[in-house]
N, C-alpha and C positions, 0 to 999 in steps of 0.2 A: 504494499499499500504505499501511495505517496505521502511523504510527511507534510506537516503544515507549511514548512518553508517553501518546499517544491511547489505546492498548490497554489500559494500565494503569489509568488514572485516570478514564476517561470515565464509569464507574459502578462500584458495589459490589455484584455479584451476591450472591444469598443462598447460594450455595454457598460462599462464602467463609467463612461463619460456622462455628465450631467448628474452625477450622485454627490451629495455634499459629504464633506468628510467623514461625518459619523456614519451615514449610510454606507459610504465605501469601506469603512473599517468593519461594519457588520457583515458586508459581502465577503470580505476577504478572511474573516476569522472562521475557519473551517474546522478546526480540530478542537476537542475539548468541549466542556460546558460554556455556553455563552448565553448571558441575559442582555437582551436588547429592551431597554425600557423606551417605548415608543409613544410619546404624547400624541394628544388628539391631531389628527390631520397632518402627522409627520411624514407620510409616505411609507408606512410600514409594509403594505402589501407589495408596493415597488420594490422595496428592500429584498423582501422574501423572494420574489420572482427572480431577480437579479442575482441572488444567492444561489437559487436552483440552477440558474443558467451558468453561473461560474463554476459550479460543481461539475456540470456537464462538460463545460469547456476544458476543464481540468482533467478530464479522462475518467470521471467516475460514471459508472453505468446508471441509467435512469433507474432500473429496478433495484438499485442499492439505496435509493433515496426515498424517504417516507416524510410527508408533510401533513400534518393534522391541524385542523381548525375547528370551529365550533357550529358552523351553519353551512347548509348545503349551498346557500346563495354565495357565501365566502369562498367555499371550495370551488364551485363553478367558475366564478371570476378569476381565482388564482389559475385554474387549469386553462382557460381561454388565453390568459396573458403568458403563461408559460409556453403554450403552442405557438404564440406570436413571435416570442423571442428565440426559443429554442428549436422550434419545428419538431420534425420526427424524433429527434433524440430524447425528448420528454415523454414519448409514449409508454414507456415502461415504468415511469415512477408512480409511486402510490400516494394519492392526494385524496384525502378523505375527511369526514367528521371523526370525532372520537367514537361516536355510536356505531357509525358505519365500519370502522376499523375493528370494533369489538364483535360485530356480526360477522365480519370476514374471518376472524379467529375462530369464532364458534361454529362457522360453516365447515371448517377444517378440523377442528379438534373438540366439538361440542359433545361427543360421546363421552368424553373425559368428565363432563359436568353433568351427565345424565340427560342429555338432549338428544331427540332423534335427528336424523338428517334434515327433515323438513319440518323444523321447530316453528312454532308461531311466536309472533312478537305481539305482546298485548298492548292495546292502547289504554289510555286513562279510563275510558268507559268500560273496557273489558276487565280491567283491574277492579274497578268499583262493583261490578256485577259479581266477579269472583268473591269480593269481600262480603257482599250482601248474602250470597248463598252460604259463606261459612258462618256469618253471624246470625242469620235467621232460619237456616234450615238445620244447623246442627244443634246438639243439645245445649251447649255452654250458654249462648245468648238467648236461644229461643225460649229458655225458661225465665229470663230476666226480665222484669217490668220496665216498660218504657224503652224498648229496644229500638222503636221508630225514631226516637228523638236523637240517636247517634248520627253525627255527621261523619259518614265514611270516608270523605275527602281528607278529613283531619287525621283519621287513622292511617290512611294511606300516605299521608306526608310524614307521619312519623316513621312509618317503615322505610320509606324512601330515604329519610335523613339517616337512619341506621345503616342502610346499604352504602350510602355515599361515605360513610366513615368506616366502612369495612366492619361493621358490627354484626356478629352472627345472632340467630334468635336466642341462643343460650346466653350469650354476652348481654343482649338487650334485656332479657329477663332479670339478670343480676344487676345490670345498671339501674333498672326501675325499682328493684327490691332494696338496693342500698342507696338509692338517691333520697334527697331530702324532700319529704312530702310536705305540700303547703295547704293541703286540705281544700283544693278548688277542683273545678271542672277538668282542669289540665292533667290532674293526677288521675282521674278517672279514665281519660283518653290514653295516656301513658300505659296504664295497667292492661286496658283492653288491647292496644296495640301490640304489647308484648305477648299478650295470651294468643292473639290470632296469627302473630307473625310466623311461627313455626308451621301453622296448618296452611296458611297462605302459601308458603314456599313448597310444602308437600303437594298442594293442589296444582301449583304451576307445574311441577315436574310431571305429575300424573297426567295432565294435559299435554304434555310434549310442548310446553311453552315457557317464555321468559318475559319478563316486562323490561322496560326501557333501562332501568337501573341495572338489571342482570346483564345487559350488553357490555357493561364495563366491569361488574364485580365478577362475574364468571371467567372472563379471560384473565383477569388479574389473579383469581384463585388457580387457574390451570398453569399460568406462568409461574407462579410461586412454587407450586407442587411438582411440576413436570420439568425436569431438566432438559430432556430431549426437545420439547416444544420451544423452550427458551432459547436454546442454543440454535435451533433451526432458524427462529426469527432473527437471531444476531447474525446469523450467516446471510440472511436475505437482506436485512437493512442496516446499512453502515453509518448512515447520516439520518438524524431525527430532528425535524422543526416542528414546533408547536407555536401556533398562532393564539392570540388572546388568552395568554397563559394565566392572567389576572382572575379568569373565570373558572379555573380548575378546582375540583374538590380533592377530598382525601384519596379516592380510589383512583382518580385521573393522574394525581401525583405519583402514585404507586406505579400505574401503568408506564408512566414517563420513565421511572427509575428502571423498571425492569427491562423495557425495550431498549434504554440507552446501551445497557450491558456493560462490559469491560471496555469497550471503546470510548464510551462517555461523550460521543459526537452529538451533543444535544444542544440545539439553539432553541431558546423560548423567546417570545416576543410578546410584550404586554404592557399594561399601564395600570399601576395600582390605584391611580386616580380614576379610573373607569371601572372599577370593580363594583358591580351593582346588583349581583345575583345572590347575595348571602341567603335570601329567602327560598333558594333552590338548591343550596348546599355549597356555593362556591366559597372558598377560603382565601381571602386576600393575603393572608399570611404565606400561602404558597410562593407568591412572588416576592414578597418583603423577605422572606428567609431563604431564597434561592441558593444563596451562597453556603449557607448552613446544610442544605440537602445534597448539594453538589460542589464539594470542595474544590478550590482552586478556579472557580468560575470567572469569566471575564465579563466586565460590565461596561455596556455601551449605551449612552443616552441619546436618543433622537429628540431634540428639542425645538427644531425649526419646523413652524406650522406653515403648510402650503394652502390652507383653506380659508381661514378667517381673517378680519381685519385685526389691527393691533388693539383697538378699543374693545372689541370683543374678547380677545385674549387676555387683555389686562384685567377685565371684569372677572373673567372665569379664573385667572390666577389669584387674584385677591380672594375669591370665595374659598377655593380649594386650599390655600395656604392655612386656613383654620383647622385643617385635620392634621393632628399631631403625629399619628403613625403613617407616614408616607416617605417616598423617595424624593428628596428635594430636586425640583426643577422648575424652570419657568419658561413657559412657552412664548416664542417670539416669531416673527413674520416679516417679510418684505413686502407685504400686500399693500401697506400704507395705513394711515390712522382709521380711517372709515368714519361712519355716523356714530354718534353717541348711542348708548344703549337706551332705548325708551322705556318708561315705566307708567302704567295707567292704572288709576285706582276708581272703582266705580261703586254707586250706591243706587238705591231704587230712585228712579226719576221718570216722569212722563209716562207714568203708568205701567212702566216696565221694570222687572226685577234687576238687580245688579248684575246677575250673571247674563241676563238677556242684553243688557247694555254693554257688558264686556264682549259678548259674542257679536254684536253689532259693529263695534270698533275693530274687531279682528277682520271681519267681512269687509267693512268699508275701507281699511287700510289695504287689504288684499287687492281690492278693485282698482284704487288709485294707483298703487305701486306697479300692478301688473301692466296698466295703461301707460304710466309715465315711463317706466324702464323697459317697456317693450319685452316683457317677460312671458314665459308660459306658466300657466297655472301650476303646473308640477314644479315649480321653482318656489312654492310656497308650502309650509307646513304648520299646523297648530298643535302643540303638544300639550299633555296634560299628565297628572299624577294618576288619576283614577278614571275608568271607562265612563262613568255616569256624567263626567263633564262635557262629553262630546255632544249630547243632546241639543242644548241651546245654539252651539256652533253650527251643528248640522241644519237646524232649523233656519238660522240666519243665511247660510249658504243657499238653501233651497229657495228662500224668498228672493235671494238676489239672483237666482238662476245661474250660480257658478257651480261648475262640475266638480265633485269631490269624492274621495274614497276613505272608508274608515278602515284602518289596519287593526285586525284583532277580532274578536268573537269567535264563532263557531268554525272549527278547522273543516275544510273541504272534505276530508276523508272521515270525518265525524259525522256529517250529514246522514240522516237515517238512510236514505235511499242508497247512498255510497256504501255505508257500513253494512247495509244488509246484502248487497251483492258481494262484497269482501267475504262476508261470513259463509255464503254459499260456496265460494271458492276454498275457504279454509277448511270446511268439513271433509272436502275431497281430499286434500293434501294430509290432513292430520285427523283421522276419525276420533282421536282421543281428545280433541278440542270441544269440551263440554259447553264452554261459553258461547262458541259460535253455533253449535248444534241448538242449544236452547233459544237462541235468537231467531232461527229459521224453522224450527220444527212446525210451527203453527203461524207462519207468515209467509206467504199468504194463507188466510185461515183454511185449515183442513179438518177441523173438529177435534184437534188434539188439544184440549183445554189445560189449564193450570193444575188441576187435580191429578189428571192423567200424567202429566210431565213429572210432577212431584212423585208419583208412584213408580214411574221409570227410574227416576232418580234415586229413590230409596232402594229398589232391587239392585240397581247397579252398585250403589254404595255398600250393601250387604254382601255382594259378590266379589267387591274389589275390582270392579271394571268400569270403563268409561260407559256412558248412556248409549253410545252407538253399538255396543256389543251386545245390548239386551233387547235392541230394537226387532231383530228378526224373529225372536220367541215371544213377542208381545202377546201373542194368542194364549200363551200358557201362564201369563201373570195374572193372578188374583187381583180383581178390582178393575181390570180393564175389559170393556164391553167388546163382543166380538166385531161390531162395526168400526169401532175405534182401532182394534188391533189390526184389521185388514188395512185401514188407512196408514197406520204406522209402517206396516210391512211394505206397502206400496211407496211411501216416502223413501224407506231404506232402499229399495230396489231402484228407485230413480237415482239415488246418490251412487249406488254400484254401478249402474249403467254409464253415467256420466264420468265416473272415476276411470273405466275402462277406455272411454272415449278420450280422456285427456292424456292417458299413457300413450295412446296410439298418435295423437296429434304431436306429443312432445318427441315420440320417436321418429316420426316424419321430419320434424324440424332438424333434428340432430343429425339424421341420415342423409337428408336431401336438400338441406338449406332452404327450405321452403318458407319465404317470408310471409307472414300474414296467417299462418295456419293456427297459431295459438288465438289469436284475436278472433278468427273465425268460429273456432271451437267455444270460446267464452260468450259470443254474441248469441249463438244458438242455445247454449246451456241457459243463460239467463232468460232467453225467450221462453223456454219451457217451464221456468220456474213461475211465470206470470207475475213478476214484480211490476212491470210497466202497466199492464192491466189493472192491477189492484191500485197502484198509484191513481190512475186515472178515476177510477171508481169512487175512491176516498175523497179526491178533490172535487168530484161532481162538476168538472169542466171549468173549474176556476183557474186563475194565473197561477196560484201556488203549485197545483198540480203540474202544469206546463214546466214550471222552474225545476221541479223535482225530476221530471221525465228527462229534461235537457241535462240535469246533473248526472243521472244514471247513464245516459247515452255517451256524455262526455267521458265518464269513467271508462266505458268500454272502448271508446276511441283512443283513450290514453294507453291502453294495452297495444294497440296497433302502432300508435307513435313510438311507444317504448321498443317494440320489436324492431322497427326501422332504426332506431339509434343504436341498438345492440349490434345489428348486422353491419352498420356503417363503421363500427369501432373493430370489426374483426381483423385480426393481424394479417399481414401478408406472409408468405411462406417462410421468409428469412427473418422475421421478426420475432424476438423473444419476449412476447407480451402475454399475460395470463388472460385469458378469454374463454367464456362458454357460451353455447347457443342459449337462446332466451327460453326460460321455463316459468311457469306460473308462479311457483315458489319465489324466484329470484324477483318477479314483478311485485309480489305482495311484500317481500322483505323491503324492497325500495320504497314503497308507500308508506310503510310502517316507520321507515326512518326519516319521513319529513314531519319535524316537529309542528305543533300548532301555530307557533309564531311565524312560520313560513310558508304554510299552506294556504290555498285559496286567495293569495293576493293577485290583484290585477296590475300587471305591469305594462309599461309602455303608453298609457293614456295619459292625456293632458288633464290632470285633475289635482286639485288641492289635497294634501295628505292631513288626514287627522289620525293621530295615534298616541299612545301613552309615550312617557319619557323613556321607559325601558324598552319599547319597541323601536325607539328611534336609533339606538346605539348601532354605530356602523354606517349611518346614512348621513347625508348632508343636503342642505337647501340653501338657496340664496336668501330667503327670508325665513326666519323663525319666530313663531309667537309661542310663548310659554304662558298658559292660562292658569289662575287659581294659585298665586303666589301668597298663600295664607297659611298661618299655623294650623296643624291639623290635616292639611292637605299636602304641604310641603314644608318642613317635614310631616310626614303622615302621622295621624294619631297613634297608630300602633308603636311607632319608634319612640314616642315620648315616655312610654310607660315600661319598655324593655329595659333590662338590666345588661350593661356591657360587661363581657368577661375580660376584654382587654381594649385598649384604645383602637386596635385595629378593627375590632369586631363591634365597636359601638355603633348602634343603628342610627344614630344621629349624623355620624360620620358617613355612613353609607348613604343616607338622604342627601347630604352635601355632595357626595361623588354623583349621585343621580342628577341633582341641579347642575353640576359641572358639565357632564356629559349632554345634557340638553343644550346648555348654553353654545357648547363647541360644535353643534350641528350646524350653527349659522355661519354663512360664508359673508354676506354683505351686511345684514342688518338683523339685530336681535330686539325684540319687542317682549316686554314683561308686562303682565297685568294681574290684578287681584280685586276683590270685593270687600267692601266694609261690611256688608251683611249678605248672607248667603242662606237660601232655603235649605232646611235639613228636615226631610219628610214633610210634615205640614207646618212646621215652625220657621220662623224668621230668626236666625241666630247672629249675634255679634261676631265679626272675625277680626282677627289681628294680623298685621302684615307678617310674612315669613320672615324668621330671624336672618335668613340668608341674604335678604335685601340690604340689611344693615352692613353686610360684609362687602358690598360693591362701593368703592370710594365715589363720593358725591360728585367729583368732577367728571366721572365716567357715565353718570345716569342723568338722563332728562326726564324730569318728572312732567307728565302730561296731565292736563285737567280734563274731566269728563265733559265740560262744555265746549271744548275745542272740537270742531268737526273732523279735524285730521291732523296729522303730524306735519303737513306741509308748511315750509316757510313761505315768507313772501315772494323770495326768489323762486322757489318752486312753482308757485301759483302763476307767476308771470311767464315762466318758462313753459308751464303746461297750456297756458292760453295761447301762446305763440305757436305751439306745436300740435294744438288740438285738431285744427282742420287738415293739416298734412296727414295726421295719423288716421283721421277719419277716411280720407281719401285712399290711403294705403289699405286699411281694413276692408273698404268696400271694393277695392281692386282685387284683393286676395280672395274675397268672397265670390266676385264674378268669375275669376280664373277657376275657382273650384267647380262653380255651376258648369262651366264650359268643358271641364274634364269628365263630368258625369255622363 
């Protein structure tokens, strides 16, 4: 293997041109552990792409490089940029999310963790269904009064937290037993979660399934226990890069340590000031203590911002400086000073609530600036701490006839019609998947009611079998009527028939490379299930039914599109690239690995974006509006009452980081707003300005009064008047040109 000196100094490739000194150092530092602290807008993706290209230029084979990030969107962007700079040389590299990497390891070695070849990945809905079955159909909680009042999402969150910290069911039970009890409802949830955790794990394995947390926990368990697997992956990947390292949890830290191996060629990139996911297990101390975890690590700081103006950065720097547990840095830019940061405060006026006046200002400013600066609607974003804040902004945008999109809400793959079709596929691949079977056994309605299903489940449990195993003998089960038994057997025979058809379709694909065979099979199968006709009957011809049918058809079309992409990536005869023909299992795994935050988003349209501050991470907009800068919204009420275990895990510090992330999404202009009074339920409550506002130096903040129509200066108004008629002629000309093209 080439040593660091040879790789770094043998030549100076042209792709190093244009990098600033810190970026260049990060690209050239190839051997040993490296921590790149990359501030907001500092070009970290560019640095990573050029680092990969430099490794390839230095003679490292693409298949020896592993790059891991957190979102499919980021992985896709990096893949495209590597292809643009490195061409075919980058075809063999592995570029994936943490969870996709875990799924890949389990596809090869899942049997060591008790998983079948075609294991299912349970969504949040599947997990909650499983917990409901455990807590309501089994003896423990079924005999407990008030079981309907349990919030199973809280139970699931507890179990997820344990998995993220590598805590086994036995260790969780000890942790709860030995922990300090405060005598409140949290104690009840801790006890219940510890009690159901082992049964939850047993039920997952019995169903041949894993949850999202298992995609990290099980590979780490295998790597810890199986020397041969560990060494095989060390031989495979010689260079490991991890993006967004501040978002890693305990199990991801352990996976990084195990994959880095004896070479220790681990480069992590992140920013502790942008660590905002403690609520889902992220541990900011992983990046703060990187040198402790990986001795001899090199530290490189990227502090030049290419996105924002200096005033925006100065305001953000001033806010984040109030966190004590952080790596010291101050973001700078050559973009110029830019406009001051605007702050508007609203109260009830003219028959409108304060939040309605706040929304009216946001929409008014968007309209003026879009016209004045000749921007697209997609250059604007309104951010907020909680989803309920979107409603008045949506209403104001609709009233102004401005196109918009709301990011968040129901995941595309969690929509009922899509989840139903996916469940029909899952039961063919994995007959042990009781959750999928329960979902479809009486949908569309077949006359197999809840009582019959419970009887089938009871018999299956007594025999130690999945429900599918007792369906053929339904006629011999006491308590099931002959007509129902016949229906059950017919349903089971339909599944068996289509399972055989699937095997034939996949054999045809693998042997003759017939593109579209899998999609054709899927369309025919779903047609026989009657899902589309049932949706149409339920909707009684309404628009909601049409949308659901479109979603179902789009889902089936996505199989065909996915097949085409897989075949397009097939390697040439002389290429050493891992590749397999398309299978239904691979498709289902792919959609299972799309998290809720990334699915169902409409891209490419010219629309104003509405989203939470958490959802905005990694994005940028010319103009950003942050609404609701009030105590108990930002910082959130929950953070005001939580006890910090250390300065790094202080919930107020995390809320401050969240504000910092939101501020640094803005490129040209940042506008903040809050209300003096806000409606909470049916009551109007007094609000206090967010403490974070006081941390912005007064010379950077332009306070606006609610009686001002806009933030336009007199000069702006004069310029807008001069430009108005030419802009109108330009817009009319664009409209006429568009009509002529139709």
